[in-house]
TORTORMAR-576644 format. One record per residue: x, y, z of N, C-alpha, C, O, CB in turn. Coordinates in Angstrom, 1 decimal. Glycine has a CB too. Example, Ala and Ser with C-alpha at 12.3 -4.5 7.8 and 13.67 -1.06 7.14 Angstrom:
<atoms>
<atom <13.2; -5.7; 7.8>; <12.3; -4.5; 7.8>; <13.2; -3.3; 7.8>; <14.2; -3.3; 8.5>; <11.3; -4.5; 9.0>>
<atom <12.8; -2.2; 7.1>; <13.7; -1.1; 7.1>; <12.9; 0.0; 7.9>; <13.4; 1.1; 8.0>; <14.1; -0.6; 5.7>>
</atoms>
This chain:
<atoms>
<atom <87.7; 90.4; 83.2>; <88.8; 91.0; 82.5>; <90.0; 91.1; 83.4>; <89.9; 91.5; 84.5>; <88.4; 92.4; 81.9>>
<atom <91.1; 90.7; 82.9>; <92.4; 90.7; 83.6>; <93.0; 92.1; 83.4>; <93.2; 92.5; 82.2>; <93.3; 89.6; 83.3>>
<atom <93.3; 92.8; 84.5>; <94.0; 94.1; 84.4>; <95.4; 94.0; 84.8>; <95.8; 93.1; 85.6>; <93.2; 95.2; 85.2>>
<atom <96.3; 94.9; 84.4>; <97.7; 94.9; 84.7>; <98.1; 96.2; 85.3>; <97.6; 97.3; 84.8>; <98.6; 94.5; 83.5>>
<atom <99.0; 96.3; 86.2>; <99.5; 97.6; 86.7>; <101.0; 97.4; 87.1>; <101.5; 96.3; 87.2>; <98.7; 98.1; 87.9>>
<atom <101.6; 98.5; 87.4>; <103.0; 98.5; 87.9>; <103.1; 99.4; 89.1>; <102.4; 100.3; 89.3>; <103.9; 99.0; 86.7>>
<atom <104.1; 99.0; 89.9>; <104.5; 99.8; 91.1>; <106.0; 100.0; 91.1>; <106.7; 99.0; 90.7>; <103.9; 99.2; 92.4>>
<atom <106.4; 101.1; 91.6>; <107.9; 101.3; 91.7>; <108.1; 101.7; 93.2>; <107.6; 102.7; 93.7>; <108.4; 102.4; 90.7>>
<atom <109.0; 100.9; 93.8>; <109.5; 101.3; 95.1>; <110.9; 100.8; 95.4>; <111.2; 99.7; 94.9>; <108.5; 100.8; 96.2>>
<atom <111.6; 101.6; 96.1>; <113.0; 101.3; 96.4>; <113.8; 101.1; 95.1>; <114.7; 100.2; 95.0>; <113.2; 100.0; 97.3>>
<atom <113.5; 101.8; 94.1>; <114.2; 101.8; 92.8>; <113.9; 100.6; 91.9>; <114.5; 100.5; 90.9>; <115.6; 101.8; 93.1>>
<atom <113.0; 99.7; 92.3>; <112.6; 98.6; 91.4>; <111.2; 98.7; 91.0>; <110.3; 99.2; 91.7>; <112.8; 97.3; 92.2>>
<atom <110.9; 98.2; 89.8>; <109.5; 98.2; 89.3>; <109.0; 96.8; 89.3>; <109.7; 95.9; 88.9>; <109.5; 98.8; 87.8>>
<atom <107.7; 96.7; 89.7>; <107.0; 95.5; 89.8>; <105.7; 95.6; 88.9>; <105.0; 96.5; 89.1>; <106.7; 95.1; 91.2>>
<atom <105.5; 94.6; 88.0>; <104.3; 94.6; 87.2>; <103.6; 93.3; 87.5>; <104.2; 92.2; 87.6>; <104.7; 94.7; 85.7>>
<atom <102.3; 93.4; 87.7>; <101.5; 92.2; 88.0>; <100.0; 92.5; 87.6>; <99.6; 93.6; 87.3>; <101.5; 92.0; 89.6>>
<atom <99.2; 91.4; 87.6>; <97.9; 91.5; 87.1>; <96.9; 91.2; 88.3>; <97.3; 90.7; 89.4>; <97.6; 90.5; 86.0>>
<atom <95.6; 91.5; 88.0>; <94.6; 91.1; 89.0>; <94.5; 89.6; 89.2>; <94.3; 89.2; 90.3>; <93.2; 91.6; 88.5>>
<atom <94.8; 88.8; 88.2>; <94.8; 87.4; 88.3>; <96.0; 86.9; 89.2>; <95.8; 86.0; 90.0>; <94.9; 86.7; 86.9>>
<atom <97.1; 87.6; 89.1>; <98.3; 87.3; 89.9>; <97.9; 87.4; 91.4>; <98.2; 86.6; 92.2>; <99.5; 88.1; 89.5>>
<atom <97.3; 88.6; 91.7>; <96.9; 88.8; 93.1>; <95.9; 87.8; 93.6>; <96.1; 87.3; 94.7>; <96.3; 90.2; 93.2>>
<atom <94.9; 87.5; 92.8>; <93.9; 86.5; 93.2>; <94.5; 85.1; 93.4>; <94.3; 84.4; 94.4>; <92.8; 86.4; 92.2>>
<atom <95.3; 84.7; 92.4>; <96.0; 83.4; 92.5>; <96.9; 83.2; 93.7>; <96.8; 82.2; 94.4>; <96.7; 83.1; 91.2>>
<atom <97.8; 84.2; 93.9>; <98.8; 84.0; 94.9>; <98.2; 84.1; 96.3>; <98.8; 83.6; 97.3>; <99.9; 85.1; 94.7>>
<atom <97.1; 84.8; 96.5>; <96.5; 84.9; 97.8>; <95.6; 83.7; 98.2>; <95.1; 83.6; 99.3>; <95.7; 86.2; 97.9>>
<atom <95.2; 82.9; 97.2>; <94.2; 81.9; 97.4>; <94.5; 81.0; 98.6>; <93.6; 80.6; 99.4>; <94.1; 81.0; 96.2>>
<atom <95.8; 80.5; 98.8>; <96.1; 79.6; 99.9>; <96.9; 80.2; 101.0>; <97.5; 79.5; 101.8>; <96.9; 78.5; 99.3>>
<atom <96.8; 81.6; 101.1>; <97.5; 82.3; 102.2>; <96.5; 82.9; 103.1>; <95.6; 83.6; 102.7>; <98.4; 83.4; 101.6>>
<atom <96.6; 82.6; 104.4>; <95.7; 83.2; 105.4>; <96.0; 84.7; 105.5>; <97.1; 85.2; 105.4>; <95.8; 82.6; 106.7>>
<atom <94.9; 85.5; 105.7>; <95.1; 87.0; 105.8>; <95.8; 87.4; 107.1>; <95.6; 86.7; 108.1>; <93.8; 87.7; 105.6>>
<atom <96.5; 88.4; 107.1>; <97.1; 89.0; 108.3>; <96.1; 89.9; 108.9>; <95.0; 90.1; 108.4>; <98.4; 89.8; 107.9>>
<atom <96.4; 90.4; 110.1>; <95.5; 91.3; 110.9>; <95.2; 92.5; 110.1>; <96.1; 93.2; 109.5>; <96.1; 91.6; 112.2>>
<atom <93.9; 92.9; 110.1>; <93.5; 94.2; 109.4>; <93.6; 95.3; 110.4>; <93.1; 95.2; 111.5>; <92.0; 94.1; 108.9>>
<atom <94.3; 96.4; 110.0>; <94.3; 97.6; 110.8>; <93.3; 98.6; 110.4>; <92.7; 99.2; 111.3>; <95.8; 98.2; 110.8>>
<atom <93.2; 98.9; 109.1>; <92.2; 99.8; 108.7>; <91.6; 99.4; 107.3>; <90.3; 99.4; 107.2>; <92.8; 101.2; 108.6>>
<atom <92.4; 99.2; 106.3>; <91.9; 98.9; 105.0>; <92.0; 97.4; 104.7>; <92.8; 96.7; 105.2>; <92.6; 99.7; 104.0>>
<atom <91.1; 97.0; 103.8>; <91.1; 95.6; 103.3>; <90.5; 95.4; 102.0>; <89.8; 96.3; 101.5>; <90.4; 94.7; 104.3>>
<atom <90.9; 94.3; 101.3>; <90.3; 93.9; 100.1>; <89.8; 92.5; 100.3>; <90.4; 91.6; 100.9>; <91.4; 93.9; 98.9>>
<atom <88.5; 92.2; 99.9>; <87.9; 90.9; 100.1>; <88.2; 90.0; 98.9>; <87.9; 90.4; 97.8>; <86.4; 91.1; 100.3>>
<atom <88.9; 88.9; 99.2>; <89.2; 87.9; 98.2>; <88.9; 86.5; 98.8>; <89.3; 86.2; 99.9>; <90.7; 88.0; 97.7>>
<atom <88.3; 85.6; 98.0>; <88.1; 84.2; 98.4>; <87.3; 84.2; 99.7>; <87.5; 83.3; 100.5>; <89.4; 83.5; 98.5>>
<atom <86.4; 85.2; 100.0>; <85.7; 85.2; 101.2>; <86.4; 85.6; 102.4>; <85.9; 85.5; 103.5>; <85.1; 83.9; 101.4>>
<atom <87.6; 86.2; 102.2>; <88.4; 86.6; 103.4>; <88.9; 88.1; 103.1>; <88.9; 88.5; 102.0>; <89.7; 85.7; 103.6>>
<atom <89.2; 88.8; 104.2>; <89.6; 90.2; 104.1>; <91.2; 90.2; 104.3>; <91.7; 89.8; 105.3>; <89.0; 91.0; 105.2>>
<atom <91.8; 90.8; 103.3>; <93.3; 90.9; 103.3>; <93.7; 92.4; 103.4>; <93.1; 93.3; 102.7>; <93.9; 90.3; 102.0>>
<atom <94.7; 92.7; 104.1>; <95.3; 94.0; 104.1>; <96.0; 94.3; 102.8>; <96.6; 93.4; 102.2>; <96.3; 94.2; 105.3>>
<atom <95.8; 95.5; 102.2>; <96.4; 95.8; 100.9>; <97.9; 95.5; 100.8>; <98.4; 95.0; 99.8>; <96.1; 97.2; 100.5>>
<atom <98.6; 95.9; 101.9>; <100.1; 95.7; 101.8>; <100.5; 94.3; 101.8>; <101.5; 93.9; 101.2>; <100.7; 96.4; 103.1>>
<atom <99.7; 93.4; 102.5>; <100.0; 92.0; 102.4>; <99.9; 91.5; 101.0>; <100.7; 90.7; 100.5>; <99.1; 91.2; 103.3>>
<atom <98.8; 91.9; 100.3>; <98.6; 91.4; 98.9>; <99.7; 91.9; 98.0>; <100.2; 91.1; 97.2>; <97.3; 91.9; 98.4>>
<atom <100.2; 93.1; 98.2>; <101.3; 93.6; 97.3>; <102.6; 92.9; 97.7>; <103.4; 92.6; 96.8>; <101.4; 95.2; 97.5>>
<atom <102.8; 92.6; 98.9>; <104.0; 91.9; 99.3>; <104.0; 90.5; 98.7>; <105.0; 90.0; 98.2>; <104.2; 91.8; 100.8>>
<atom <102.8; 89.8; 98.7>; <102.7; 88.5; 98.2>; <103.0; 88.5; 96.7>; <103.7; 87.7; 96.1>; <101.3; 87.9; 98.4>>
<atom <102.3; 89.4; 95.9>; <102.4; 89.4; 94.5>; <103.8; 89.9; 94.0>; <104.2; 89.4; 92.9>; <101.3; 90.3; 93.9>>
<atom <104.4; 90.8; 94.7>; <105.8; 91.2; 94.3>; <106.9; 90.4; 94.8>; <108.0; 90.4; 94.3>; <106.0; 92.7; 94.6>>
<atom <106.6; 89.7; 95.9>; <107.7; 88.9; 96.6>; <108.7; 89.7; 97.3>; <109.8; 89.3; 97.6>; <108.4; 88.0; 95.5>>
<atom <108.4; 91.0; 97.6>; <109.3; 91.9; 98.2>; <109.0; 92.2; 99.7>; <107.8; 92.1; 100.0>; <109.5; 93.2; 97.4>>
<atom <110.0; 92.5; 100.4>; <109.8; 92.9; 101.8>; <110.2; 94.4; 101.9>; <110.3; 94.9; 103.0>; <110.6; 92.0; 102.8>>
<atom <110.5; 95.0; 100.8>; <110.9; 96.4; 100.8>; <109.8; 97.3; 101.3>; <108.6; 96.9; 101.2>; <111.4; 96.9; 99.4>>
<atom <110.1; 98.5; 101.8>; <109.1; 99.4; 102.4>; <108.4; 100.1; 101.3>; <109.0; 100.6; 100.3>; <109.8; 100.4; 103.4>>
<atom <107.1; 100.2; 101.5>; <106.2; 101.0; 100.7>; <105.0; 101.3; 101.5>; <104.7; 100.7; 102.5>; <105.8; 100.2; 99.3>>
<atom <104.3; 102.4; 101.1>; <103.2; 102.8; 102.0>; <101.8; 102.2; 101.6>; <101.6; 101.7; 100.4>; <103.1; 104.3; 102.0>>
<atom <100.9; 102.2; 102.5>; <99.6; 101.7; 102.3>; <98.8; 102.4; 101.1>; <98.1; 101.7; 100.4>; <98.7; 101.7; 103.5>>
<atom <99.0; 103.7; 101.0>; <98.3; 104.4; 99.9>; <98.7; 103.9; 98.5>; <97.9; 103.8; 97.7>; <98.6; 105.9; 100.0>>
<atom <100.0; 103.5; 98.4>; <100.5; 103.0; 97.1>; <99.9; 101.6; 96.9>; <99.5; 101.3; 95.7>; <102.0; 102.9; 97.1>>
<atom <99.8; 100.8; 97.9>; <99.2; 99.5; 97.8>; <97.7; 99.6; 97.4>; <97.2; 98.9; 96.5>; <99.4; 98.7; 99.1>>
<atom <97.0; 100.5; 98.1>; <95.6; 100.7; 97.8>; <95.4; 101.2; 96.4>; <94.4; 100.7; 95.7>; <94.9; 101.6; 98.8>>
<atom <96.2; 102.1; 95.9>; <96.1; 102.6; 94.6>; <96.3; 101.5; 93.5>; <95.5; 101.4; 92.6>; <97.1; 103.8; 94.4>>
<atom <97.3; 100.7; 93.7>; <97.6; 99.7; 92.8>; <96.5; 98.7; 92.7>; <96.1; 98.2; 91.6>; <98.9; 98.9; 93.1>>
<atom <95.9; 98.3; 93.8>; <94.8; 97.3; 93.8>; <93.6; 97.9; 93.2>; <92.8; 97.2; 92.5>; <94.5; 96.8; 95.3>>
<atom <93.3; 99.2; 93.4>; <92.2; 99.8; 92.8>; <92.3; 99.9; 91.3>; <91.4; 99.7; 90.6>; <92.0; 101.3; 93.4>>
<atom <93.6; 100.1; 90.8>; <93.8; 100.1; 89.4>; <93.5; 98.8; 88.8>; <93.2; 98.7; 87.6>; <95.2; 100.6; 89.1>>
<atom <93.7; 97.7; 89.6>; <93.5; 96.4; 89.1>; <92.0; 96.0; 89.1>; <91.6; 94.9; 88.7>; <94.3; 95.4; 89.9>>
<atom <91.2; 96.9; 89.7>; <89.7; 96.6; 89.8>; <89.2; 96.1; 91.1>; <88.0; 95.8; 91.2>; <89.4; 95.6; 88.7>>
<atom <90.1; 96.0; 92.1>; <89.7; 95.5; 93.4>; <89.1; 96.7; 94.1>; <89.4; 97.8; 93.9>; <90.9; 94.9; 94.2>>
<atom <88.1; 96.4; 95.0>; <87.5; 97.4; 95.9>; <88.2; 97.4; 97.2>; <88.2; 96.4; 97.9>; <85.9; 97.1; 96.0>>
<atom <88.8; 98.5; 97.6>; <89.5; 98.6; 98.9>; <88.5; 99.3; 99.8>; <87.9; 100.4; 99.5>; <90.8; 99.5; 98.7>>
<atom <88.2; 98.6; 100.9>; <87.3; 99.1; 101.9>; <88.0; 99.5; 103.2>; <89.1; 99.0; 103.5>; <86.2; 98.1; 102.2>>
<atom <87.3; 100.2; 104.1>; <87.8; 100.6; 105.4>; <87.0; 100.0; 106.4>; <85.7; 99.9; 106.3>; <87.9; 102.2; 105.5>>
<atom <87.6; 99.6; 107.5>; <86.8; 99.0; 108.6>; <85.9; 100.0; 109.3>; <85.2; 99.7; 110.2>; <87.7; 98.3; 109.7>>
</atoms>
């Protein structure tokens, strides 16, 4: 099932689906994990990297917001 969620930061709203996150991360290598990660395509991605990829923004937002959005989409966020 494809789920959809929205995030608002820096005055802009971004709406995306679980499929968007999966698709856009498929060919992108993961960045270094500091604490939290989501496993996709057999690799561990930092939540903030996935949100930056799917929204296309470099605006500041916190990890808790990224983890919350990914959880709403059905992804399991784990801690190292």
